C-alpha positions as CSV (number, residue, x, y, z in Angstrom):
1,M,-29.8,-23.1,-20.5
2,K,-28.6,-21.1,-17.5
3,L,-29.0,-17.6,-16.0
4,V,-26.2,-16.5,-13.7
5,F,-26.5,-13.3,-11.6
6,V,-23.2,-11.4,-11.6
7,G,-23.7,-7.7,-10.7
8,A,-26.3,-5.3,-9.1
9,D,-27.6,-8.0,-6.9
10,H,-28.8,-6.4,-3.6
11,E,-26.9,-3.3,-4.9
12,V,-27.9,-0.5,-7.3
13,T,-24.9,-0.3,-9.7
14,G,-22.7,-2.6,-11.7
15,S,-25.5,-4.4,-13.6
16,C,-24.5,-7.7,-15.2
17,H,-26.4,-10.9,-16.0
18,Y,-25.0,-14.0,-17.8
19,L,-27.0,-16.3,-20.1
20,E,-25.9,-19.6,-21.6
21,A,-27.9,-21.5,-24.2
22,G,-27.2,-23.7,-27.1
23,G,-23.4,-23.4,-26.5
24,R,-23.6,-19.6,-26.7
25,H,-22.4,-17.2,-24.0
26,M,-24.2,-13.9,-23.5
27,L,-24.2,-10.9,-21.1
28,V,-27.1,-8.5,-20.4
29,D,-25.4,-5.3,-19.4
30,Y,-21.8,-5.0,-18.1
31,G,-21.8,-1.9,-15.9
32,M,-19.4,-0.1,-13.5
33,E,-20.0,-0.1,-9.7
34,Q,-20.3,3.3,-8.2
35,G,-20.2,4.4,-4.6
36,V,-19.7,1.9,-1.8
37,N,-20.1,-1.8,-2.7
38,V,-21.6,-3.9,0.1
39,F,-21.2,-7.3,-1.5
40,E,-18.5,-8.9,-3.7
41,N,-19.5,-9.8,-7.2
42,V,-18.5,-13.1,-8.7
43,P,-16.3,-13.1,-11.8
44,L,-17.8,-13.8,-15.1
45,P,-18.6,-17.5,-15.5
46,V,-16.4,-17.7,-18.6
47,D,-13.4,-15.8,-20.0
48,E,-14.3,-12.6,-21.7
49,A,-13.0,-13.9,-25.1
50,K,-15.6,-16.7,-25.0
51,I,-18.6,-14.2,-24.7
52,D,-20.5,-14.3,-28.0
53,F,-23.0,-11.5,-27.5
54,V,-23.9,-8.6,-25.2
55,F,-27.4,-7.2,-25.0
56,L,-27.4,-3.6,-23.5
57,T,-30.5,-2.1,-21.8
58,H,-29.3,1.5,-21.9
59,A,-26.2,3.8,-22.0
60,H,-25.8,4.7,-18.3
61,V,-22.3,3.7,-17.1
62,D,-23.6,1.5,-14.3
63,H,-25.0,-0.7,-17.1
64,S,-22.4,-0.1,-19.9
65,G,-19.2,1.2,-18.3
66,L,-17.2,-2.0,-18.4
67,L,-17.8,-2.9,-22.0
68,P,-14.4,-1.4,-23.1
69,L,-12.8,-3.7,-20.4
70,L,-14.6,-6.6,-22.0
71,Y,-12.9,-5.7,-25.3
72,A,-9.6,-5.2,-23.6
73,R,-9.8,-8.8,-22.2
74,G,-10.5,-10.4,-25.6
75,F,-14.2,-10.0,-26.4
76,R,-14.8,-9.8,-30.1
77,G,-18.5,-10.6,-30.3
78,Q,-21.4,-8.3,-31.1
79,V,-23.1,-5.8,-28.7
80,F,-26.8,-5.3,-29.5
81,M,-28.6,-2.1,-28.4
82,T,-31.2,0.5,-29.6
83,D,-30.2,3.1,-32.2
84,A,-30.3,5.9,-29.6
85,T,-28.3,3.9,-27.1
86,A,-25.7,3.2,-29.8
87,D,-25.4,7.0,-30.4
88,L,-25.0,7.7,-26.7
89,C,-22.5,4.9,-26.1
90,S,-20.3,6.3,-28.9
91,I,-19.6,9.3,-26.8
92,M,-20.1,8.0,-23.2
93,L,-17.7,5.0,-23.5
94,R,-15.0,7.3,-24.9
95,D,-15.6,9.7,-22.1
96,C,-15.3,6.8,-19.6
97,A,-12.0,5.9,-21.2
98,H,-10.7,9.5,-21.0
99,I,-11.6,9.6,-17.3
100,Q,-9.8,6.3,-16.7
101,V,-6.6,7.5,-18.4
102,M,-6.7,10.9,-16.7
103,E,-7.3,9.4,-13.2
104,A,-4.4,7.0,-13.7
105,E,-2.1,9.9,-14.8
106,W,-3.2,11.9,-11.7
107,K,-2.5,9.0,-9.4
108,N,0.9,8.5,-11.0
109,R,1.8,12.1,-10.5
110,K,0.7,12.0,-6.9
111,A,2.7,8.7,-6.4
112,K,5.8,10.3,-7.9
113,R,5.6,13.3,-5.5
114,S,5.3,10.9,-2.5
115,E,8.1,8.7,-3.9
116,S,5.7,5.7,-4.1
117,L,6.9,3.0,-6.5
118,E,3.3,1.7,-7.2
119,A,2.2,2.8,-10.7
120,A,-1.5,3.1,-11.6
121,E,-2.9,1.6,-14.8
122,P,-6.2,2.8,-16.4
123,L,-8.9,0.2,-16.3
124,Y,-9.1,0.5,-20.1
125,T,-7.9,2.9,-22.8
126,M,-9.4,4.9,-25.6
127,E,-8.4,2.1,-28.0
128,D,-10.5,-0.3,-26.0
129,A,-13.5,2.1,-26.1
130,D,-13.1,2.5,-29.9
131,G,-12.8,-1.3,-30.2
132,I,-16.1,-2.0,-28.4
133,I,-17.9,0.8,-30.2
134,K,-17.1,-0.9,-33.5
135,R,-18.8,-4.1,-32.2
136,I,-22.1,-2.3,-31.7
137,V,-25.2,-3.5,-33.6
138,P,-27.9,-0.8,-33.6
139,C,-31.5,-2.1,-33.4
140,R,-35.0,-0.5,-33.8
141,Y,-37.5,-0.6,-31.0
142,D,-40.2,-3.3,-31.3
143,S,-38.4,-5.3,-34.0
144,V,-37.6,-9.0,-33.4
145,V,-33.9,-9.5,-34.1
146,E,-32.5,-13.0,-34.8
147,V,-29.1,-12.9,-33.2
148,C,-28.2,-16.4,-34.3
149,E,-29.9,-19.8,-34.5
150,G,-31.9,-20.3,-31.3
151,I,-31.5,-16.8,-30.0
152,K,-33.9,-13.8,-30.7
153,I,-34.3,-10.5,-28.9
154,R,-36.6,-7.5,-29.0
155,F,-36.1,-4.0,-27.4
156,T,-39.1,-2.1,-25.9
157,D,-39.1,1.5,-24.8
158,I,-38.9,1.6,-21.0
159,G,-38.9,5.4,-20.6
160,H,-35.8,5.7,-18.4
161,L,-33.3,7.4,-20.7
162,L,-33.1,8.2,-24.4
163,G,-32.9,4.8,-26.1
164,S,-33.5,2.8,-22.9
165,S,-35.3,-0.5,-23.1
166,S,-36.5,-3.6,-21.6
167,I,-35.2,-6.6,-23.5
168,E,-37.1,-9.8,-24.4
169,V,-34.8,-12.7,-25.0
170,W,-36.0,-16.0,-26.6
171,L,-33.7,-18.9,-26.0
172,T,-34.1,-22.3,-27.8
173,E,-32.2,-25.4,-26.6
174,E,-33.0,-29.1,-27.1
175,G,-36.1,-28.1,-29.0
176,R,-37.5,-26.1,-26.1
177,T,-37.9,-22.3,-26.0
178,K,-37.9,-20.1,-23.0
179,K,-38.5,-16.4,-22.9
180,I,-36.8,-14.1,-20.3
181,V,-37.5,-10.4,-20.0
182,F,-34.9,-8.0,-18.5
183,S,-36.6,-4.8,-17.4
184,G,-33.5,-2.6,-17.4
185,D,-34.2,0.6,-15.4
186,I,-37.9,1.2,-15.5
187,G,-38.7,4.9,-16.2
188,N,-40.8,7.2,-14.1
189,K,-44.1,8.2,-15.6
190,E,-44.9,11.6,-17.0
191,Q,-41.2,12.7,-17.2
192,P,-40.3,15.6,-19.4
193,L,-39.1,14.7,-23.0
194,L,-39.4,10.9,-22.8
195,K,-42.3,8.5,-23.3
196,D,-43.8,6.5,-20.5
197,P,-42.6,2.9,-20.0
198,I,-44.3,0.4,-22.4
199,P,-45.2,-2.9,-20.7
200,T,-44.5,-6.4,-22.0
201,E,-47.3,-9.0,-22.1
202,E,-45.6,-12.4,-21.9
203,A,-42.6,-14.0,-20.2
204,D,-41.5,-17.2,-18.6
205,Y,-39.1,-15.4,-16.4
206,V,-38.6,-11.7,-15.5
207,V,-35.5,-10.0,-14.1
208,M,-36.5,-6.6,-12.8
209,E,-35.0,-3.6,-11.0
210,S,-36.1,-2.4,-7.6
211,T,-34.3,0.9,-7.1
212,Y,-37.3,2.6,-5.5
213,G,-39.1,-0.6,-4.5
214,N,-39.9,0.7,-1.0
215,R,-41.0,4.2,-1.6
216,L,-43.4,6.5,-3.6
217,H,-42.4,9.7,-5.3
218,S,-44.3,12.9,-4.4
219,P,-48.1,12.4,-4.6
220,G,-49.9,13.8,-7.6
221,H,-47.9,15.7,-10.2
222,P,-45.0,17.6,-8.5
223,D,-44.6,21.2,-9.8
224,F,-40.8,20.9,-10.5
225,I,-40.8,24.0,-12.7
226,G,-42.5,26.1,-10.0
227,E,-40.2,24.8,-7.3
228,L,-37.1,25.3,-9.4
229,A,-38.1,28.9,-10.3
230,S,-38.6,29.6,-6.5
231,I,-35.1,28.2,-5.7
232,L,-33.6,30.3,-8.5
233,K,-35.2,33.5,-7.3
234,E,-34.2,32.9,-3.6
235,T,-30.6,32.2,-4.6
236,F,-30.2,35.0,-7.1
237,D,-31.7,37.5,-4.6
238,R,-28.9,36.5,-2.2
239,G,-26.4,37.1,-5.0
240,G,-25.5,33.4,-5.2
241,N,-25.2,30.7,-7.9
242,V,-27.4,27.6,-8.3
243,V,-25.0,24.7,-8.9
244,I,-26.7,21.5,-10.2
245,P,-24.7,18.3,-10.2
246,S,-26.4,16.4,-13.0
247,F,-25.9,13.3,-15.1
248,A,-24.7,14.5,-18.5
249,V,-27.0,12.2,-20.3
250,G,-30.7,12.4,-19.5
251,R,-31.1,14.6,-16.4
252,T,-29.2,17.6,-17.9
253,Q,-31.6,17.6,-20.9
254,E,-34.6,17.5,-18.6
255,M,-33.3,20.4,-16.6
256,L,-32.8,22.4,-19.8
257,Y,-36.5,21.6,-20.7
258,F,-37.6,23.1,-17.3
259,L,-35.3,26.1,-17.6
260,R,-36.6,26.9,-21.1
261,K,-40.1,27.1,-19.8
262,I,-39.0,29.2,-16.8
263,K,-37.3,31.6,-19.2
264,V,-40.1,31.8,-21.7
265,E,-42.7,32.5,-19.0
266,R,-40.3,34.9,-17.1
267,M,-40.9,33.1,-13.8
268,V,-37.8,34.5,-12.0
269,E,-38.9,38.1,-11.3
270,G,-36.0,40.5,-11.3
271,H,-33.6,38.0,-12.9
272,E,-35.4,37.1,-16.1
273,N,-32.1,37.1,-18.1
274,F,-30.1,34.8,-15.9
275,P,-27.4,32.8,-17.7
276,V,-27.3,29.1,-17.7
277,Y,-24.0,27.3,-18.1
278,V,-23.8,23.6,-19.2
279,D,-20.3,22.8,-18.2
280,S,-19.7,19.3,-19.6
281,P,-18.5,18.4,-23.1
282,L,-20.3,15.1,-22.8
283,A,-23.6,16.8,-21.9
284,V,-23.2,19.1,-24.9
285,E,-22.7,16.1,-27.3
286,A,-25.5,14.2,-25.6
287,T,-27.9,17.1,-26.0
288,Q,-27.3,17.0,-29.8
289,I,-28.0,13.3,-29.8
290,F,-31.3,13.9,-28.0
291,Q,-32.2,16.3,-30.9
292,E,-31.2,13.7,-33.5
293,N,-33.4,11.0,-31.9
294,R,-36.4,13.2,-31.0
295,Y,-38.9,11.7,-33.4
296,E,-38.4,8.2,-32.0
297,C,-38.0,8.9,-28.3
298,F,-39.7,12.2,-27.4
299,D,-43.1,12.3,-25.8
300,E,-46.0,14.1,-27.3
301,D,-45.5,17.4,-25.4
302,A,-41.9,17.7,-26.5
303,L,-42.8,16.7,-30.1
304,E,-45.5,19.4,-30.3
305,L,-42.8,22.0,-29.6
306,V,-40.6,20.4,-32.3
307,R,-43.4,20.6,-34.8
308,E,-43.8,24.3,-34.1
309,G,-40.1,24.8,-34.8
310,I,-39.1,25.2,-31.2
311,N,-36.1,23.5,-29.7
312,P,-37.4,22.2,-26.4
313,I,-34.0,22.2,-24.7
314,A,-32.5,25.5,-26.0
315,F,-33.1,29.1,-25.1
316,A,-31.6,32.6,-24.8
317,G,-28.8,32.8,-22.2
318,L,-27.8,29.2,-22.6
319,K,-24.0,28.9,-22.7
320,L,-22.3,25.6,-23.6
321,T,-18.7,25.3,-22.3
322,I,-16.3,22.8,-23.9
323,T,-12.7,23.7,-23.0
324,S,-11.2,23.6,-19.6
325,E,-10.4,27.3,-19.9
326,E,-14.0,28.2,-20.5
327,S,-15.0,26.1,-17.5
328,K,-12.5,27.9,-15.2
329,E,-13.8,31.3,-16.4
330,I,-17.3,30.5,-15.1
331,N,-16.3,30.9,-11.5
332,F,-14.8,34.4,-12.1
333,I,-18.1,35.8,-13.4
334,D,-19.9,37.7,-10.7
335,T,-23.4,37.5,-12.2
336,P,-25.7,35.0,-10.4
337,K,-26.1,32.0,-12.6
338,V,-27.1,28.4,-13.0
339,I,-24.2,25.9,-13.5
340,I,-25.1,22.4,-14.6
341,S,-22.2,20.1,-14.5
342,A,-21.3,16.4,-14.3
343,S,-20.9,14.0,-12.6
344,G,-24.3,13.7,-11.1
345,M,-23.0,12.1,-7.9
346,C,-20.0,14.5,-7.6
347,E,-17.5,11.7,-7.9
348,A,-15.5,13.1,-10.9
349,G,-15.5,15.7,-13.6
350,R,-15.9,19.5,-13.5
351,I,-18.7,19.6,-10.9
352,R,-16.0,19.2,-8.2
353,H,-14.4,22.5,-9.2
354,H,-17.7,24.3,-9.0
355,L,-18.4,22.8,-5.6
356,K,-15.0,24.0,-4.4
357,H,-16.0,27.5,-5.5
358,N,-19.5,27.5,-4.1
359,L,-20.0,25.0,-1.2
360,W,-18.5,27.5,1.2
361,R,-20.7,30.4,0.1
362,P,-23.9,30.8,2.2
363,E,-25.5,32.7,-0.7
364,S,-25.2,29.8,-3.2
365,T,-27.4,26.8,-3.5
366,I,-26.3,23.2,-4.4
367,L,-29.4,21.6,-6.0
368,F,-29.5,17.8,-6.3
369,V,-31.8,16.4,-9.0
370,G,-30.9,12.7,-9.1
371,Y,-30.1,9.6,-7.1
372,Q,-27.0,9.7,-4.9
373,A,-25.4,6.3,-4.3
374,V,-24.2,5.3,-0.8
375,G,-20.5,6.4,-0.4
376,T,-20.5,9.1,-3.0
377,L,-19.7,12.8,-2.3
378,G,-23.2,13.7,-3.4
379,R,-24.7,11.4,-0.8
380,A,-22.5,12.8,1.9
381,I,-23.6,16.4,1.1
382,I,-27.3,15.7,1.1
383,E,-27.0,13.8,4.3
384,G,-25.7,16.9,6.1
385,A,-21.9,16.8,6.0
386,D,-20.4,19.9,7.5
387,E,-17.1,19.5,5.6
388,V,-15.9,17.6,2.6
389,K,-12.6,17.1,0.9
390,L,-12.0,18.4,-2.7
391,F,-8.7,18.1,-4.4
392,G,-7.1,17.2,-1.0
393,E,-8.5,20.4,0.7
394,P,-11.2,20.6,3.4
395,I,-14.2,22.7,2.2
396,Q,-16.8,23.9,4.6
397,V,-20.4,23.2,3.6
398,R,-22.2,26.6,4.0
399,A,-24.3,26.7,0.9
400,Q,-28.0,25.9,0.9
401,I,-28.4,22.2,0.1
402,R,-31.7,21.5,-1.8
403,Q,-33.3,18.6,-3.7
404,L,-36.0,18.4,-6.2
405,V,-37.8,15.5,-4.4
406,G,-39.4,13.0,-6.7
407,M,-37.2,14.1,-9.7
408,S,-36.2,10.7,-10.8
409,G,-35.7,8.7,-13.9
410,H,-36.6,5.6,-12.0
411,A,-40.2,4.4,-11.4
412,D,-41.3,4.3,-7.8
413,K,-42.9,1.3,-6.1
414,D,-46.3,1.9,-7.9
415,G,-44.5,2.3,-11.2
416,L,-42.6,-0.9,-10.8
417,L,-45.8,-2.8,-9.9
418,D,-47.6,-1.3,-12.9
419,W,-44.9,-2.6,-15.2
420,L,-44.9,-6.1,-13.7
421,N,-48.7,-6.2,-13.7
422,G,-48.6,-5.6,-17.4
423,F,-47.9,-9.3,-18.0
424,K,-51.0,-11.2,-18.9
425,E,-50.0,-14.2,-16.8
426,K,-47.7,-14.4,-13.8
427,P,-44.2,-15.5,-14.8
428,K,-42.7,-18.7,-13.4
429,K,-40.2,-16.6,-11.5
430,V,-39.5,-12.9,-10.9
431,F,-35.9,-12.1,-10.0
432,V,-35.6,-8.9,-8.2
433,V,-32.2,-7.0,-8.7
434,H,-30.8,-3.5,-8.8
435,G,-31.8,-2.3,-5.4
436,E,-30.1,-1.6,-2.1
437,D,-30.1,-4.7,0.1
438,S,-33.0,-3.7,2.4
439,V,-35.1,-2.3,-0.5
440,C,-34.5,-5.4,-2.6
441,M,-35.8,-7.6,0.2
442,Q,-38.8,-5.5,1.0
443,F,-39.9,-5.3,-2.6
444,T,-39.5,-9.1,-3.0
445,E,-41.6,-9.7,0.0
446,C,-44.2,-7.3,-1.3
447,L,-44.4,-9.2,-4.6
448,K,-44.8,-12.5,-2.8
449,M,-47.2,-11.6,0.0
450,E,-49.4,-9.0,-1.6
451,Y,-49.4,-10.0,-5.3
452,G,-48.7,-13.8,-5.2
453,Q,-45.7,-13.5,-7.4
454,R,-43.0,-16.2,-7.3
455,A,-40.3,-13.6,-6.5
456,Y,-36.7,-14.1,-5.5
457,A,-33.9,-11.7,-4.7
458,P,-30.6,-13.5,-5.8
459,Y,-27.1,-12.7,-4.6
460,S,-24.2,-12.5,-6.9
461,G,-23.2,-16.1,-8.0
462,T,-26.7,-17.5,-8.0
463,V,-27.3,-20.0,-10.9
464,F,-30.8,-20.8,-12.3
465,N,-31.6,-23.5,-14.8
466,L,-34.2,-22.0,-17.2
467,L,-35.2,-25.4,-18.6
468,S,-35.8,-27.2,-15.3
469,N,-37.1,-24.1,-13.5
470,Q,-34.7,-24.9,-10.6
471,F,-31.8,-23.3,-8.9
472,E,-28.5,-25.0,-9.5
473,Y,-26.8,-22.8,-6.9
474,E,-28.2,-20.3,-4.5
475,A,-25.4,-17.9,-3.5
476,E,-25.0,-16.5,0.0
477,P,-24.1,-12.8,0.5
478,M,-20.4,-12.1,0.3
479,P,-19.6,-8.9,2.1
480,V,-16.8,-6.9,0.6
481,K,-13.4,-7.6,2.2
482,K,-10.7,-5.0,2.1
483,T,-7.9,-6.9,0.4
484,V,-4.8,-5.9,-1.5
485,R,-5.1,-7.1,-5.0
486,T,-2.3,-7.6,-7.4
487,V,-3.1,-6.0,-10.8
488,A,-1.3,-7.1,-13.9
489,S,0.4,-4.2,-15.8
490,G,-1.4,-2.9,-18.8
491,V,0.8,-4.5,-21.4
492,Y,0.9,-7.9,-19.6
493,A,-2.9,-7.8,-19.1
494,R,-3.3,-7.4,-22.9
495,L,-1.0,-10.3,-23.4
496,L,-3.2,-12.5,-21.1
497,A,-6.3,-11.3,-22.9
498,A,-4.8,-12.2,-26.3
499,A,-4.0,-15.7,-24.9
500,Q,-7.6,-16.1,-23.7
501,R,-8.9,-15.1,-27.1
502,L,-6.6,-17.6,-28.8
503,L,-7.8,-20.3,-26.4
504,A,-11.5,-19.4,-27.2
505,L,-10.8,-19.7,-30.9
506,V,-9.2,-23.2,-30.4
507,Q,-12.1,-24.4,-28.4
508,K,-14.5,-23.2,-31.1
509,S,-12.5,-25.0,-33.8
510,D,-14.1,-28.4,-33.0
511,G,-15.7,-29.5,-36.2
512,M,-13.2,-27.7,-38.5
513,A,-11.7,-29.7,-41.3
514,H,-8.7,-31.8,-40.1
515,K,-6.4,-30.1,-42.6
516,D,-7.4,-26.6,-41.3
517,M,-7.0,-27.7,-37.7
518,A,-3.5,-29.1,-38.4
519,K,-2.5,-25.8,-40.1
520,F,-3.9,-23.8,-37.2
521,A,-1.9,-26.0,-34.7
522,S,1.3,-25.5,-36.8
523,Q,0.8,-21.7,-36.8
524,I,0.4,-21.7,-33.0
525,N,3.4,-23.9,-32.5
526,S,5.5,-21.6,-34.8
527,L,4.4,-18.6,-32.8
528,C,5.4,-20.3,-29.6
529,D,8.8,-21.3,-31.0
530,K,9.4,-17.7,-32.1
531,W,8.6,-16.2,-28.6
532,K,10.1,-19.0,-26.5
533,V,11.6,-17.6,-23.3
């Protein structure tokens, strides 16, 4: 019975943990890395085709974004997640695939112009996204799900995103059962729309995030609505636009909640009828999914509006843009406006076009409302860059750069401690992950020195035996090295994935009737003879 740490160890993105018990291979999350990666991640301990199950904490791409790649490389197991997460993944993973294909096409056009012979391949395709979506098993909050003999799970609302959860996993091997709890991303308390995180009472082992493990959000209850209204008035008085880089799923809907209240209470004097553009097809679809899951996931304040027949994230003057033509037209409208667009870290998507049209304008404001990973364009802007590059062109940063400080979907240090202190007894071990290197270490030391927790911050590759309560291998940090990697072509990569899947089937055939094994072997040999080269 093993736990192997693969991704988001001493880093914030690329979450992935591997479990092995009773001959079964499992992953908890399989996310993309975003921004600058300080440390190398180890490969998965087994071929993708041998993975039996994936348990997903929530839909954000730093937790889910590599699931289509898992499918492309031969995975054909089941992916368990909450109902709302399943709804979101059905649009987000397709959006990720679309971005992969479009970026590959753009790189190939650029390579052709420069007469480069190196062709780019998308990490995965829409076919892979559709394939993994068909493997999803939606689950209800708070219900124990028997995955197979010896493995049970339960999802608990963790208040970070619609459908987000901590996951309890019970593993039984050699007649012994161990329970491990994965926190996922722990939500901030008293957020708009969503419920507060619900604690878990018992665990042998805990794997928890530490994104804001060394800081506190604004004291008291920040007046985000008042601050936002003030920023809008100042900007509109100057004749500028307020451009908000926002995650399409989660943060966009929270901003709409705030803007509805500002509109209803006419808080922007002289500009009461200002237009708001949500320029992201993904955000538009996600907003509909928020509505469909409102009774299960909304907090009491939002539900009270729903009961009164009020849509808490819609209002007069809200304009949803879908097509690229509609998106381009926004920047030719002179009326001061709010533009909410993805991606939230300014790394891709339509937000880059709106930055190109507004960053150089002193009258405009770029308002950041979420975490900006190291190495992203958003991080560079908030850290005071005088000039950035967009679409190969240098753009001067003259707009007002503002942040809604404390506007976070992640719990701060106190929130993390509150969640951990919800366990009735101290776990045998608390593994601290999903935090920048220094933050991860500081929070771990805090848990050990101030709270007497048996805390440990693993690096990628660390292996822990859950039955013996001992490390089998303690990995050292592996700083990223800039190396040239040879990537197999898309078609050849699929052939390799198919071979891995075949091998996984052969290895699982032990115990099959001799007659059936002989038939299987004959079929494989026949196929090899047909394609002999």
